[in-house]
N, C-alpha and C positions, 0 to 999 in steps of 0.2 A: 505493500499498500504505498501511494505515495503520500506524504503526509501534510504540503501544501494543497493538495487537490481534495483536502476533507471540507465538506460543507462551508460550515463554521469559520473555517481559516481562509476559503474563498470569498467567501460575504465580509470579511474584517479586508483581503484586498482591495477589493471592490471599492468598500466606502473610505477606505487610505488614500486609493486614485482618488475617487470626487473631491476629497478633502485637498486632496494639494490641487488636481484641476482649480479647486475653488480658488485657492489663495492664491494660484497666478491671477486668476480675473479681481480677485478684489486689490491686488497689488498695481494692476496694470490701471483701477481707479485711484489709485492713491497718485500714482508717477501721473494721471492726465489729470487731478484735482484742477488745476490754474488752462486746462485748455478750452475753449472758448466750443461753446456746442455740444460737448461730450455728455453724454447720459451715461448715468454711474450703470452697472450692469452686475449681475448675480447668476448662481449658477441654480438653473432648475432643483429642485431639493428630489432626494433619490425617491424611488417610490418602493418602499422597505415591501410591500403586499407581492410586486410583480419581481423585486429581488428574490424575495423568498420562495417562490411558483418555478422559478430559474432555476435555484438553486436545489429544489427538490425534483426535477425532473432530469436533472443532472445524477442525480445520485440514484434514483429510483429506473429508468431507462438506459445510464450512460453505459457507455461500454467499459469491462473490465480487461483491463493488463495483465496477463499471466505469463509472458513473457518481455523481458528488458529489451528484445528488439523489437517490438509493438509500438507503434506511432499512437503517440496519446492524442487523443480530440480534446482540443479546449476551444469552449465555447468563444463567438468573438468579441472581443469587448463594442461596448458601443459606444460613440463621442459621448461629452455631456453636453447640455444644451444652455447655453446665455442667455440670459432673456433681460431686458431694461428693468430694473428695480420700480422707477415712479411714487417710489415711497416718499422722495422729499420736493421741495420747489427748488426750483434751479437757480442761479443766483441772475443779476443783470445781463454777466456776457453768454447766458445759457448753458451753463455749466449746470450738473445736478448732483456731482460729488459733495455729500457732506463727509468733511476728514474724520470726523466724531463718531460715525456711525462705523465708516469702513473701519477705525480702530478698533470698533467693539467686535465686529464682524471675524476681522482677522484675529483678533485675541479667542475668540469663541472657535475659531477654527482649528487652531493651534493646539487648542486644550481639546477638543475633539479627537485630533488626530494622535496625541500620546495619549488618549484613554485607548485608544483602536490598537496602538503600537503595545501598549501596557495588556490589555488583553490579548494579544498573540502572542506576546511571550511568553504571557502566562498557560496558554493553553497548548504550545508546544513543549515549555516545561514539564505540564502534565503530561503529553504523549512520552515524553520520553521518560519518564517517572512510571509509565503504564506499560513500558516496554522496557521496563527493568535497566534503563542506559542513563544514570545519572549523569550531569553535566557540573 
């Protein structure tokens, strides 16, 4: 069994990829805080139910590797969609970036990423312990 392909771990990897992409979008907002007519953007939130359904279908109906020479089939990763936030008023120059709100979002994203990485590491540690391989 390939440990990174465990459904919980693949969901955590998807979450971390989404958080990484969100951090990039938010940093673009901060970088363009003074650009005229720039609209603040954010990523469309992950739909947990569809993510869970994708993981369940892979776990139940996925192919099993019985030989190390078999080719593993991994699901195609979907690109995350950025959307305009539209939450705040725009400046006289047409810019809708609020640095305070962007910093709050960046801080929240960083905390969520740290929580996901901690959960991933703890899950891997638990798997190693269950297999009798202490690290």
